[in-house]
Structure formats: C-alpha cells, structure tokens
C-alpha positions, 0 to 999 in steps of 0.5 A: 500500500502506498502511503499518502503524503503531500508531494511537490511538483517540478518547480524551484525550491525558493519558497523553503526559506519563507516563514511558516505562518499560515497565510490569511485567505480572507476575500470577498465571496465570489459570484457563483451559479445557483447550482454550485451555491446550493451544493455548497450549502447542502454540504454545510447542512450535512455537517449540521446533522452531526453533534460535532458540528451542530453548534457551529455557525452556518458560515463556519460549517460551510468553510469546513465543508469547502476545505474538506471537499477541496483537499479531498478533491486534490487527493482524488485527482492525484490518484487519478493520475496514477490511474491514468498511468496504469490504465493507459500504460503511460511510459515511466514518468520522470519523478513520478510523484512530481508528475502526478501532482502537476496533473492534479493542479492542472485538472483542478483548474479545468474543473473550475466550472464544476465546483465553487471557487473556494473549494478549489482554493482550499486545496492550496490552503490545506498544505499551509495548515498541514505544515503548521500542524506538523511543525507544532506536533513535531512531525514535519515531512523530513527533507530526505523524505521522498515527498516534498515539504508541505510549505513548499507544496503550498506555494507551488500550488498557489504559483500554478493557480496564479499562473493560469492568469485567471483573475479569481486566483490573483488574490492568492498571490497577495494572501501568501506573499508570493514574491512579485518576480516569482509571480511573473514566472508562474505563467510559464510553470503552469503552461509547462505543466499543462502542456506536458500532460496534454501531450501525454494524454492526447492519444487517449482523448475521447472523440465525439463519436466514441462511447464514454467509458463507464466510471462507477461512483460509490459512496460506501457506508460511513458511521460515527464521526465519519458520517458527516464527512461522507454526507458533505462530500456526497452533497458536493457531488465530489465523485460524480463531478470528477467521474463525469469529466474524466469519462467525457474527456478521455477514452479509458481502456477499461471501466473502473470505479471511484469509491469512498469507503471506511478504511480504519486509516487515512489514505487513498490509492489506485488498486489496479487489480480491482480497477478501483480508486479508493479514498478513505472517509478518514482522510476527509474527516482529518481535513475537517479536523485540520481546519477546525484546529488550524484554519480561520478562527470562528466567530466569538461565540464559537470554540475552535477545536483544541489542537492535537499535541 
C-alpha cells in the first residue's frame, strides 16, 4: 500500500526559506451559479446533522465543508493520475510523484466550472495548515523524505493557480506573499505543466463519436464521526463531478470505479487489480479536523477545536 503524503511538483525550491505562518485567505465571496451555491450549502447542512458540528455557525460549517471537499478533491485527482498511468500504460514518468501532482493542479483548474471557487482554493490552503500542524506536533515531512515539504507544496500550488492568469486566483498571490518576480514566472510553470500532460494524454482523448467509458461512483457506508464527512462530500457531488469529466474527456481502456469507503486509516490509492480508486472517509474527516484546529478562527461565540499535541 502506498502511503499518502503531500508531494511537490517540478518547480524551484525558493519558497523553503519563507516563514511558516499560515497565510490569511480572507476575500470577498465570489459570484457563483445557483447550482454550485446550493451544493455548497447542502454540504454545510450535512455537517449540521452531526453533534460535532451542530453548534457551529452556518458560515463556519460551510468553510469546513469547502476545505474538506477541496483537499479531498486534490487527493482524488492525484490518484487519478496514477490511474491514468496504469490504465493507459503511460511510459515511466520522470519523478513520478512530481508528475502526478502537476496533473492534479492542472485538472483542478479545468474543473473550475464544476465546483465553487473556494473549494478549489482550499486545496492550496490545506498544505499551509498541514505544515503548521506538523511543525507544532513535531512531525514535519523530513527533507530526505521522498515527498516534498508541505510549505513548499503550498506555494507551488498557489504559483500554478496564479499562473493560469485567471483573475479569481490573483488574490492568492497577495494572501501568501508570493514574491512579485516569482509571480511573473508562474505563467510559464503552469503552461509547462499543462502542456506536458496534454501531450501525454492526447492519444487517449475521447472523440465525439466514441462511447464514454463507464466510471462507477460509490459512496460506501460511513458511521460515527465519519458520517458527516461522507454526507458533505456526497452533497458536493465530489465523485460524480470528477467521474463525469474524466469519462467525457478521455477514452479509458477499461471501466473502473471511484469509491469512498471506511478504511480504519487515512489514505487513498489506485488498486489496479480491482480497477478501483479508493479514498478513505478518514482522510476527509482529518481535513475537517485540520481546519477546525488550524484554519480561520470562528466567530466569538464559537470554540475552535483544541489542537492535537
């Protein structure tokens, strides 16, 4: 089983010296379609049904739901790159984990019409909060680990989002204090990452007359503290939105499934023999705990969840 750690992509290491304080992402609420807002509201309402979230304000529950969804979405897209490499027999990727991470970032941008903007942006914030938790708990990613340090990863995601040139991501540069000269090179980084994957997957693009590959979506049973995470992700239509895009865009060699399930541990992985991409509810629940411990402060009449020591 491959252990899931936050990984880095092919970008310079200049951010390693930046301060570890988590940036503030406060911003005006972006205009969204009624359907997207309804899904986000439904995800927040799903949390309300559980005693752990019932006494929180609707706004704070929505922030938790969007953070949980955004970071779970990134993990799902990361594992889908492994799925594509396996199913489509893509030749050995140079620095494989780096490459599949860049796939996740570029696909996040392409899914911008399928999720509220803040869901996509939360995938960047998660790395900052993960770094902060690791530093406080004395368990940061080691420099010799096969995966990159969380703070570096956070800035790299921000850089790629800023590199799209879309106005809705510009505030991320200011919020994270991304240096001006680095911002100017982010467009090239995003273009390189996007074009590399576009060229790699071009032979596997689905033509209009090709039937869509069946990608099953399964939300397995979840009980106890995992239940609100399961309900929130279902309300957000997380798996369905990704599966529909993947089936529309690519001609997969064989049907497969994307399944959320209770695992007993936090992880996600592509299982080639079962042709199933499995994501653990425990992972999504941990993202919710991460936000309550290290994310934006709730209003004065609410209590932040105590940080683990």
